[in-house]
C-alpha positions in Angstrom: 0.1 -0.1 0.2 1.5 3.5 -1.1 1.5 6.2 1.9 0.3 9.6 1.4 1.4 13.0 1.4 -0.6 15.6 2.4 -1.1 18.4 0.0 0.1 21.1 2.0 2.5 19.1 3.5 4.0 17.1 0.2 7.2 16.4 2.1 6.1 14.8 4.6 4.5 11.6 4.4 1.1 10.7 6.4 -0.6 7.1 7.5 -4.0 6.5 8.2 -6.4 3.7 9.0 -9.7 2.6 7.2 -11.4 4.5 9.6 -10.5 8.1 8.4 -11.0 6.6 4.4 -14.9 5.9 5.0 -17.0 9.1 5.1 -19.3 8.7 8.2 -23.1 7.8 7.6 -25.9 9.5 9.6 -27.4 7.4 11.9 -31.1 5.8 10.8 -34.0 7.3 11.4 -37.1 5.6 12.6 -40.6 6.4 10.5 -42.7 7.9 12.9 -46.0 5.7 13.0 -49.7 6.4 14.6 -52.3 4.2 15.8 -55.3 3.1 13.4 -58.7 2.8 14.5 -58.3 -1.1 15.2 -55.2 -0.2 17.6 -53.0 -1.3 15.0 -49.4 0.7 14.2 -49.2 2.0 10.7 -46.7 3.8 8.8 -47.9 7.3 8.0 -48.7 7.3 4.2 -48.1 11.0 3.9 -44.8 11.1 5.1 -43.5 8.4 3.7 -44.9 9.5 0.2 -43.5 12.7 0.9 -40.2 10.9 1.7 -40.2 9.0 -1.8 -40.9 12.2 -3.7 -37.4 13.7 -1.9 -35.5 10.8 -2.8 -36.9 10.8 -6.5 -36.2 14.9 -6.5 -32.7 14.0 -4.7 -32.0 11.6 -7.6 -33.2 13.5 -10.1 -30.7 16.6 -9.0 -28.1 14.6 -8.5 -27.8 13.4 -12.0 -28.7 16.7 -13.3 -25.7 17.9 -11.7 -23.8 14.8 -13.0 -24.7 15.7 -16.4 -23.6 19.5 -16.0 -19.9 18.2 -14.6 -19.9 16.1 -17.9 -20.6 19.1 -20.2 -17.8 21.2 -17.5 -15.4 18.5 -18.6 -16.2 18.1 -22.0 -15.1 21.6 -22.7 -12.0 21.5 -20.7 -11.5 19.0 -23.3 -12.7 20.7 -26.1 -9.1 21.2 -27.6 -8.0 17.2 -27.4 -5.7 16.1 -30.2 -7.9 14.0 -33.0 -5.9 11.4 -35.4 -5.3 13.4 -38.7 -3.1 11.8 -41.1 -2.9 14.4 -43.4 -1.8 16.7 -40.2 0.8 14.5 -39.5 2.2 13.9 -43.1 2.6 17.7 -43.3 4.0 18.1 -39.8 6.9 15.6 -40.3 7.6 16.2 -43.7 9.0 19.1 -43.1 10.9 17.8 -40.3 13.1 15.4 -42.0 16.0 15.3 -39.3 13.7 14.3 -37.0 12.3 11.8 -38.7 15.6 10.3 -40.0 16.8 10.2 -36.2 13.9 8.3 -35.3 14.3 5.8 -37.9 17.5 5.2 -36.9 16.4 4.8 -32.9 13.9 2.2 -34.4 15.9 0.1 -36.9 19.2 -0.1 -34.2 17.0 -0.6 -31.5 15.2 -3.6 -33.0 17.7 -4.2 -35.4 19.8 -4.8 -32.6 17.9 -7.5 -30.9 17.4 -9.4 -34.2 21.0 -9.9 -34.9 21.5 -11.2 -30.8 18.7 -13.7 -31.7 20.0 -14.7 -35.1 23.2 -15.1 -33.2 22.2 -17.2 -30.4 20.3 -19.4 -33.0 23.7 -20.2 -34.5 25.6 -20.7 -31.6 23.0 -23.1 -30.2 22.4 -20.6 -27.3 18.8 -19.5 -28.2 17.3 -21.6 -25.3 20.0 -20.9 -23.2 19.8 -17.2 -23.4 15.8 -16.6 -23.4 15.9 -14.7 -20.1 18.6 -12.4 -21.3 16.9 -11.4 -24.4 13.4 -11.2 -23.1 14.8 -8.7 -20.5 16.7 -6.9 -23.2 13.5 -6.7 -25.6 11.3 -5.4 -22.5 14.5 -2.6 -22.0 14.2 -1.6 -25.8 10.7 -2.0 -26.4 10.4 0.7 -23.1 13.3 2.8 -24.8 11.2 3.2 -27.8 8.3 4.6 -26.2 4.2 4.2 -25.9 3.6 2.8 -29.5 6.2 -0.2 -28.9 5.4 -0.4 -25.4 1.8 -1.3 -26.5 3.0 -4.0 -29.1 4.9 -5.5 -26.1 1.6 -5.6 -23.9 -0.1 -7.6 -26.9 2.7 -9.9 -26.5 2.4 -10.4 -23.4 -0.8 -12.1 -23.1 0.0 -14.7 -25.9 1.8 -17.6 -24.5 0.9 -19.1 -27.8 3.5 -17.0 -29.8 6.1 -16.2 -26.9 7.8 -18.6 -24.4 7.0 -18.1 -20.6 10.3 -15.7 -20.1 9.3 -13.3 -22.5 5.6 -13.5 -20.8 7.2 -12.6 -17.7 9.6 -9.9 -18.8 6.4 -8.3 -21.3 3.9 -8.5 -18.5 5.8 -5.7 -16.8 5.3 -3.9 -19.3 1.5 -3.7 -18.3 2.1 -0.9 -15.3 5.7 -1.3 -14.3 6.9 1.4 -16.9 9.3 4.5 -16.0 7.5 7.3 -14.6 7.8 11.2 -15.2 8.5 13.7 -12.5 6.0 14.0 -9.5 6.2 18.0 -10.0 4.9 17.5 -13.8 2.0 15.4 -13.0 0.8 17.7 -9.9 1.1 20.9 -12.6 -0.5 19.0 -15.1 -3.7 18.4 -12.5 -3.9 22.5 -11.4 -3.1 23.4 -15.4 -6.0 21.0 -16.5 -8.5 21.5 -13.5 -8.2 25.5 -13.0 -7.6 25.0 -9.5 -5.2 24.3 -6.9 -4.2 20.7 -5.7 -5.3 21.1 -2.0 -8.7 22.2 -2.7 -9.4 19.1 -4.9 -7.8 16.0 -2.8 -6.7 16.2 0.9 -4.3 13.4 0.5 -2.8 12.0 -2.3 0.0 9.1 -2.4 3.8 10.7 -3.3 4.5 8.9 -6.2 2.5 6.6 -8.9 1.2 3.6 -7.9 1.4 2.1 -11.4 2.7 3.9 -14.8 1.0 3.1 -18.0 2.2 3.4 -21.8 0.3 6.8 -21.8 0.2 8.0 -18.2 0.6 7.2 -14.7 -1.6 6.5 -11.6 -1.8 8.3 -7.7 -3.9 7.0 -5.3 -5.9 10.0 -3.6 -9.0 11.1 -1.0 -11.1 13.7 -2.5 -11.3 16.4 -0.3 -15.1 17.1 -0.2 -16.4 13.7 0.2 -13.5 11.8 1.6 -13.5 9.2 -1.1 -10.7 7.5 -2.1 -10.3 7.6 -5.8 -7.6 6.9 -8.9 -6.3 10.2 -10.2 -4.6 9.2 -13.9 -2.5 11.9 -15.4 -1.1 11.9 -18.9 2.7 11.8 -19.9 4.2 15.0 -21.0 4.9 15.2 -24.5 3.1 11.9 -25.4 1.1 13.2 -28.9 4.6 14.3 -30.3 6.1 10.6 -29.5 2.8 9.0 -30.7 2.3 10.9 -34.0 5.9 10.7 -35.1 5.7 6.9 -34.4 2.1 6.4 -36.6 3.6 8.6 -39.6 6.8 6.1 -39.9 4.3 3.3 -39.4 1.9 4.5 -41.7 4.6 4.6 -44.5 5.5 1.0 -43.7 1.9 0.2 -44.6 2.2 1.9 -47.8 5.0 -0.1 -48.9 3.3 -3.4 -47.6 0.0 -2.5 -49.4 2.3 -1.9 -53.0 4.8 -4.8 -52.7 3.9 -7.5 -50.5 1.2 -9.3 -52.9 0.6 -12.1 -49.7 -1.5 -9.5 -47.4 -4.4 -8.7 -49.4 -5.8 -6.6 -46.6 -5.7 -2.7 -46.4 -2.8 -2.5 -44.2 -3.0 1.5 -44.0 -6.6 1.5 -43.2 -5.8 -0.9 -40.2 -3.2 1.4 -38.9 -5.3 4.5 -39.4 -7.9 2.3 -37.3 -5.8 1.6 -34.6 -4.4 5.2 -34.4 -7.7 6.6 -34.3 -7.7 4.6 -31.3 -5.1 5.3 -29.6 -5.5 9.5 -30.2 -9.2 8.2 -28.3 -7.0 7.0 -25.8 -5.2 10.6 -24.9 -8.9 12.6 -24.3 -9.2 11.0 -20.8 -12.8 12.6 -20.9 -14.1 10.2 -23.8 -12.3 7.7 -21.7 -14.7 8.6 -19.1 -17.7 8.4 -21.3 -16.6 5.2 -22.4 -16.6 3.9 -19.1 -19.7 5.5 -18.0 -21.3 3.7 -21.2 -19.6 0.5 -20.6 -20.9 0.4 -17.0 -24.5 1.2 -18.2 -24.5 -1.9 -20.6 -22.9 -4.6 -18.6 -22.2 -4.0 -15.0 -25.8 -5.2 -14.3 -23.9 -8.5 -13.2 -22.7 -9.0 -10.0 -19.6 -10.4 -11.3 -18.7 -7.8 -13.1 -17.3 -4.7 -11.7 -16.8 -1.1 -13.4 -15.6 2.2 -11.4 -17.3 5.5 -11.6 -16.0 8.5 -13.2 -15.7 12.0 -11.2 -16.4 14.7 -14.0 -15.5 17.6 -11.9 -11.9 16.5 -11.8 -11.6 15.0 -15.2 -10.1 16.9 -18.5 -8.3 15.7 -21.7 -5.3 15.2 -19.7 -6.5 14.2 -16.2 -9.2 11.5 -15.2 -10.4 11.1 -11.8 -12.2 7.7 -10.9 -13.4 5.6 -8.4 -10.6 3.5 -6.5 -11.1 -0.5 -6.9 -8.7 -3.0 -5.1 -7.9 -5.9 -7.0 -5.0 -7.9 -8.0 -4.1 -8.5 -12.1 -5.5 -11.3 -13.6 -2.5 -12.9 -14.8 -0.9 -13.1 -10.7 -2.7 -16.4 -10.3 -1.0 -17.3 -6.5 -2.3 -13.8 -5.4 -5.8 -15.0 -6.5 -5.8 -18.4 -5.4 -4.3 -16.9 -2.1 -7.7 -14.9 -1.5 -9.8 -18.5 -1.8 -10.4 -17.2 -6.2 -10.2 -19.0 -8.8 -8.4 -17.7 -12.0 -10.6 -19.4 -14.7 -13.8 -18.8 -13.0 -12.6 -15.1 -13.5 -11.6 -15.7 -16.8 -15.2 -17.3 -17.7 -16.9 -14.0 -16.5 -14.6 -12.2 -18.8 -15.3 -14.3 -21.9 -19.4 -13.7 -21.0 -19.1 -10.5 -20.7 -16.9 -10.0 -23.8 -19.5 -12.2 -25.6 -22.2 -9.9 -24.9 -19.9 -7.0 -25.6 -19.1 -8.2 -28.9 -22.6 -9.9 -29.9 -25.5 -8.0 -28.1 -24.6 -4.2 -27.5 -21.4 -4.1 -30.2 -19.9 -2.0 -27.6 -16.6 -3.8 -26.6 -13.4 -3.4 -24.6 -10.6 -3.7 -27.2 -7.6 -3.6 -24.9 -8.6 -6.1 -21.8 -4.8 -7.1 -21.2 -4.1 -8.0 -16.9 -3.2 -4.9 -16.2 -6.8 -3.7 -17.2 -8.6 -6.9 -15.8 -8.6 -7.2 -11.4 -9.9 -9.6 -9.3 -11.7 -7.9 -6.1 -11.4 -9.4 -3.0 -15.0 -10.6 -3.5 -14.8 -12.4 -6.8 -16.0 -9.7 -9.0 -13.9 -9.1 -12.0 -13.1 -5.4 -12.7 -12.7 -3.7 -15.9 -10.6 -0.3 -16.1 -9.0 1.7 -18.6 -11.5 2.4 -21.2 -9.7 4.8 -23.9 -9.7 2.2 -26.6 -13.0 0.7 -27.5 -14.8 -0.4 -30.1 -18.1 -1.4 -32.1 -19.3 -4.5 -34.0 -21.9 -3.7 -36.5 -25.3 -5.1 -36.0 -25.7 -7.3 -39.1 -22.0 -8.6 -38.0 -23.1 -9.7 -34.5 -25.4 -12.1 -35.8 -23.4 -13.1 -38.5 -20.9 -14.1 -36.1 -23.2 -16.1 -34.5 -24.2 -18.2 -37.7 -20.8 -18.3 -38.3 -20.2 -20.6 -35.6 -23.5 -22.6 -36.2 -22.4 -23.1 -40.2 -18.9 -24.2 -38.5 -20.9 -26.6 -36.4 -23.3 -27.8 -38.8 -20.0 -28.2 -41.7 -22.2 -26.0 -44.0 -19.5 -24.2 -45.7 -21.5 -22.6 -48.5 -23.8 -20.8 -45.6 -20.0 -20.3 -44.2 -18.8 -18.6 -47.6 -21.9 -16.9 -47.5 -21.5 -14.9 -43.9 -18.7 -13.3 -45.4 -21.0 -10.7 -47.1 -22.7 -10.0 -43.9 -19.3 -9.4 -41.9 -18.5 -7.1 -44.7 -15.1 -9.5 -45.8 -16.4 -9.6 -49.6 -18.2 -7.6 -51.8 -21.8 -8.4 -53.3 -20.2 -9.1 -56.4 -17.7 -11.4 -55.3 -18.3 -15.1 -56.1 -17.7 -17.3 -53.1 -18.0 -20.7 -54.5 -14.0 -20.9 -55.3 -13.6 -20.5 -51.3 -15.9 -23.2 -50.5 -13.8 -26.2 -51.3 -10.8 -24.2 -48.7 -12.8 -24.0 -46.2 -13.7 -27.7 -46.4 -10.3 -28.5 -46.7 -9.4 -26.6 -43.2 -12.4 -27.6 -41.4 -12.9 -31.3 -42.1 -9.6 -31.9 -40.5 -9.6 -29.3 -37.8 -13.4 -30.3 -36.8 -12.2 -34.3 -36.2 -12.5 -33.5 -32.7 -15.0 -31.5 -31.3 -15.9 -27.9 -32.1 -15.3 -27.6 -28.0 -11.9 -29.0 -28.6 -10.5 -26.2 -30.6 -9.3 -23.1 -30.0 -9.5 -19.7 -31.0 -5.8 -19.6 -32.4 -6.5 -22.5 -34.5 -9.7 -21.4 -36.1 -7.7 -17.8 -36.7 -4.8 -19.4 -38.4 -6.8 -21.7 -40.5 -9.4 -19.1 -41.7 -6.2 -16.6 -42.0 -4.8 -19.2 -44.2 -8.0 -18.8 -46.6 -8.3 -15.1 -46.2 -4.9 -14.9 -47.9 -5.7 -16.8 -50.7 -9.2 -14.8 -51.6 -10.2 -10.9 -52.2 -10.8 -11.2 -48.7 -10.6 -7.2 -46.9 -11.0 -7.7 -42.9 -12.8 -4.6 -41.7 -10.7 -3.2 -38.4 -13.6 -4.2 -36.5 -12.6 -7.9 -36.7 -8.9 -6.7 -36.1 -10.0 -5.3 -32.7 -12.1 -8.3 -31.9 -9.3 -10.7 -32.8 -6.8 -8.8 -30.2 -9.9 -9.1 -27.6 -10.3 -12.6 -27.9 -7.0 -14.2 -28.4 -6.0 -11.5 -25.2 -8.5 -13.3 -23.6 -7.6 -16.9 -24.4 -4.0 -15.9 -23.4 -5.0 -15.2 -19.9 -6.8 -18.4 -19.3 -3.8 -20.0 -20.5 -1.9 -19.1 -17.5 -4.1 -21.0 -15.5 -4.5 -24.2 -17.8 -2.8 -24.8 -21.1 -5.7 -26.8 -22.1 -7.9 -24.2 -21.7 -10.7 -23.8 -24.9 -12.4 -20.7 -25.4 -15.0 -22.2 -27.4 -16.1 -24.6 -25.0 -16.5 -21.8 -22.8 -18.5 -19.6 -25.1 -20.7 -22.2 -26.6 -23.5 -22.1 -23.8 -24.0 -18.6 -24.9 -24.2 -19.5 -28.8 -26.7 -22.1 -27.7 -28.7 -19.9 -25.6 -28.8 -17.2 -28.3 -29.8 -19.3 -31.3 -32.5 -20.9 -28.9 -34.1 -18.1 -27.6 -32.7 -15.3 -30.2 -35.9 -13.9 -32.3 -33.6 -12.5 -34.6 -34.4 -13.8 -38.5 -30.6 -14.6 -39.2 -30.2 -16.6 -36.0 -33.8 -17.8 -36.3 -33.0 -19.5 -40.0 -29.5 -20.6 -38.8 -31.0 -22.8 -35.8 -33.9 -24.0 -38.3 -31.0 -24.7 -40.6 -29.3 -26.8 -37.7 -32.3 -29.1 -37.2 -33.2 -28.6 -41.0 -31.7 -29.3 -44.3 -32.6 -28.6 -47.7 -36.1 -29.0 -46.8 -35.9 -32.0 -45.2 -34.9 -33.8 -41.7 -31.5 -34.8 -41.4 -31.5 -38.2 -39.9 -33.0 -39.0 -36.5 -30.6 -39.2 -34.0 -28.2 -36.5 -35.3 -31.3 -34.1 -35.5 -32.7 -34.5 -31.8 -28.9 -34.8 -30.7 -28.3 -31.9 -31.9 -31.3 -30.4 -30.1 -30.7 -31.9 -26.9 -26.9 -30.8 -26.8 -28.2 -27.4 -27.6 -30.2 -27.6 -24.6 -27.4 -29.0 -22.5 -24.9 -26.3 -23.3 -27.8 -23.3 -23.1 -28.4 -24.3 -19.3 -25.1 -23.3 -18.7 -25.5 -20.1 -19.6 -27.4 -18.3 -16.1 -29.8 -16.1 -18.5 -31.3 -19.1 -20.2 -34.7 -19.0 -19.7 -36.5 -22.1 -20.7 -39.7 -20.5 -21.7 -38.0 -18.4 -24.1 -36.6 -21.8 -25.8 -37.4 -22.5 -29.4 -39.8 -19.5 -28.9 -38.7 -18.0 -32.2 -39.1 -21.1 -34.4 -43.1 -21.6 -32.7 -43.5 -17.8 -33.9 -42.5 -18.7 -37.5 -44.5 -21.9 -37.5 -47.8 -20.0 -36.8 -47.0 -17.0 -39.5 -47.8 -16.7 -42.8 -44.2 -17.9 -44.5 -44.2 -20.8 -42.3 -45.9 -23.2 -44.2 -42.7 -25.2 -45.4 -41.8 -25.5 -41.7 -45.3 -26.4 -41.0 -44.9 -29.5 -43.4 -41.7 -30.1 -42.0 -42.9 -30.2 -38.0 -46.1 -32.1 -39.7 -44.2 -35.3 -40.6 -41.4 -35.1 -37.9 -44.7 -35.1 -35.2 -46.3 -38.0 -37.0 -43.3 -39.6 -36.6 -42.8 -38.7 -32.8 -46.3 -39.7 -31.9 -45.5 -43.2 -33.6 -42.7 -43.7 -32.0 -44.5 -43.1 -28.5 -47.4 -45.0 -29.5 -45.5 -48.3 -30.6 -43.0 -47.7 -28.2 -45.5 -48.4 -25.5 -46.2 -51.2 -27.7 -43.4 -52.5 -27.8 -42.6 -52.0 -24.1 -45.8 -53.8 -23.1 -45.0 -56.9 -25.4 -41.1 -57.3 -24.1 -42.6 -57.2 -20.6 -45.1 -60.6 -21.4 -44.5 -63.7 -19.8 -43.0 -65.6 -22.9 -46.2 -68.0 -22.9 -48.3 -65.5 -23.3 -46.5 -64.1 -26.1 -47.1 -67.8 -27.8 -50.5 -68.1 -26.9 -51.6 -64.2 -28.2 -49.1 -64.4 -31.3 -49.8 -67.9 -32.2 -46.5 -69.3 -31.1 -44.9 -67.7 -34.1 -42.7 -65.0 -31.5 -42.4 -62.6 -34.4 -43.6 -60.3 -32.0 -46.5 -57.4 -32.7 -45.0 -55.3 -34.8 -43.5 -55.8 -38.6 -40.4 -54.3 -37.7 -36.9 -55.4 -37.5 -35.2 -55.2 -34.4 -33.0 -52.2 -35.3 -36.2 -50.3 -36.7 -37.5 -50.7 -33.3 -34.3 -49.7 -31.6 -34.8 -46.5 -33.7 -37.8 -45.9 -32.5 -37.0 -46.2 -28.7 -34.2 -44.1 -28.9 -36.1 -41.5 -30.8 -39.0 -41.8 -28.2 -36.3 -42.0 -24.8 -34.5 -38.7 -26.5 -37.5 -36.4 -27.0 -38.5 -37.1 -23.3 -34.9 -36.1 -22.5 -35.6 -33.2 -24.1 -38.9 -32.6 -22.4 -37.3 -33.2 -18.8 -34.4 -30.7 -19.7 -37.0 -27.9 -20.0 -38.8 -29.2 -17.6 -35.7 -29.1 -15.0 -34.6 -25.6 -15.4 -34.8 -23.0 -13.2 -36.7 -20.8 -15.0 -39.2 -23.8 -16.4 -42.6 -22.5 -16.5 -45.9 -24.1 -17.7 -46.5 -21.2 -20.0 -43.9 -22.6 -22.5 -46.8 -24.7 -23.7 -49.0 -21.7 -24.6 -47.8 -21.2 -27.8 -48.6 -24.7 -29.0 -52.2 -24.4 -27.4 -52.7 -21.1 -29.4 -51.8 -23.1 -32.5 -54.6 -25.4 -32.3 -56.7 -22.3 -31.4 -56.3 -20.6 -34.6 -57.7 -21.9 -38.4 -54.3 -22.3 -39.5 -53.2 -24.4 -36.7 -56.6 -26.8 -36.3 -55.6 -27.4 -40.1 -52.4 -28.1 -38.9 -53.8 -30.2 -35.8 -55.7 -32.3 -38.3 -53.2 -32.7 -40.6 -51.0 -34.2 -37.8 -53.9 -36.8 -36.5 -54.6 -37.8 -39.7 -51.0 -38.7 -40.4 -51.1 -40.8 -37.5 -53.6 -42.4 -38.0 -52.5 -43.7 -41.6 -49.6 -44.8 -40.0 -51.2 -46.5 -37.4 -53.4 -48.2 -39.8 -50.9 -49.0 -42.4 -48.9 -50.9 -39.3 -52.2 -52.5 -38.3 -52.8 -53.9 -41.7 -49.3 -55.2 -42.4 -49.6 -56.9 -38.8 -52.9 -58.8 -39.9 -52.0 -59.8 -43.2 -48.6 -60.7 -42.4 -47.8 -64.7 -43.0 -47.7 -66.7 -40.1 -43.8 -68.0 -39.9 -43.6 -71.7 -40.8 -41.1 -73.5 -38.2 -39.1 -76.1 -40.0 -39.9 -79.8 -38.4 -36.7 -81.3 -37.8 -35.8 -84.6 -39.5 -33.4 -87.1 -38.5 
């Protein structure tokens, strides 16, 4: 824990206990009561109503004050820089010596490291010198500045790309970077907020408790409320350093676009998108707005914590937010020492990320370990909302559908998904892409989908993308970065962890309950194919598996399962589906009726079987043993599916209401009649076969 400095005595240290950090609360005031005519005590309704009205007015006033404070903060940040490649080009083309000097710095720093690696490999000392080289790489990236520190942060969460020695060293880039002088930081706070430091904070840590790539963080106590907060202050000269780096990197992007044919994506567009995100991180008011939006969307879950923002003490270069006690998500021993499990927290992060990517489309694009904390209460706290991005609405559903098509091995549909994902223009023919997808996924899916890791899929799709005219949109690159970071964090705790296995319950829940036409059609496609049912075992097995997986998601509601399909069944466009459902309803009902007959026959004593069936021993039905077994399996599977729905915590008999509604509507009565007629015909045909079958003649033995 850091010590504190009184603002009036920056050179003296002052510790204080938790009691001084906690704002005292007024004692509870009892609500007055009066006797009614029956002699019982009743709360005074008028005073209670007045109290509620005061609370409501107080909340409204607080919201109004907060909005006004946010407006003042936005005004303070009105001159914040924005990314403009044109401006950077004009600025640095007129400063050739500065550009040359920075280029030499980068080439010398990274080039010397590459030469040492080559020498180690040639001398057979590559493994022996891993730790030494890892330390050198961390120091090199730190010297090269914020842009390269961010690259190192990304590598620090990728155990599939870097050896453990590199991971340990690069993880220090999350919040153990060199600091800048405290005097400069305090002067920046006063300049940005326009008031003396001691009028804002009663206490502040004498030095930063963390230093990140773009700024450093102090722990302080607000004077007006006594609340403990984190104060982030931007590094001086950061805009100049980042601007020059992006000017140089963008030049490399133009070179790649022109001369490197193997990369079909627009590298310059990807660099511009990343640069815009970094420049947004330089505007701390925008980061505060991002945090508020993120909190509103995702902090409704009790496992997720998002700190609040104090607008009166926030500007373009200063951010004051609620203090969060916690441990970085890659510090496994410290987390387990608090009685928590890393994988539980990672799963919380994955589920929250899936909601970010696929429900609201607003997601945290930089979830490295320094930005994810495990609180002592077991919550996952998200920090640092400077780099955010959004998934287009069409792409959200297309991603879910893409996973379904992958499970279904429907490579034609997978190829068509790339239109909705904005990977391909509508005029591109996807038919040549289908064999490439089939070649990769037929091998990859030999094991179950849940056993695949995210990197395997990304690498496989990447091999396909390079061969065809794909254009990877910037939002997708950030999604890949976000998911690979989470997978990397999980691999710290469990090398066998699979992101898809942890994600599939969410996909199953969405597929079973979401009314979106794209997902509704994907569900029907999973159960039906080209207007025909798949083999019974496969179809019901997949439905059962979806329900088993969907129930693992905390938000799964049994009453919502299959409702989208039932609504389509009732709709004017559902005739094709009604025809398919009628066929299957007939088959299922036949399975229940004949299954009961088979069970009854099997329970009879042998003498009764011989007596009733004239000693033929052939049984009551003209079916082979394999056909009988298939019939019983279908019945038992349908019963298991019903029990899955019935045993759900959210089960409600109202789930049957849509089926009852079907029977009350004109189209439904016709549907019911067609089902009953079909069952009658099938059973009558079975009975006729039974009556007309030729008795089996038992051959006599001859000596």
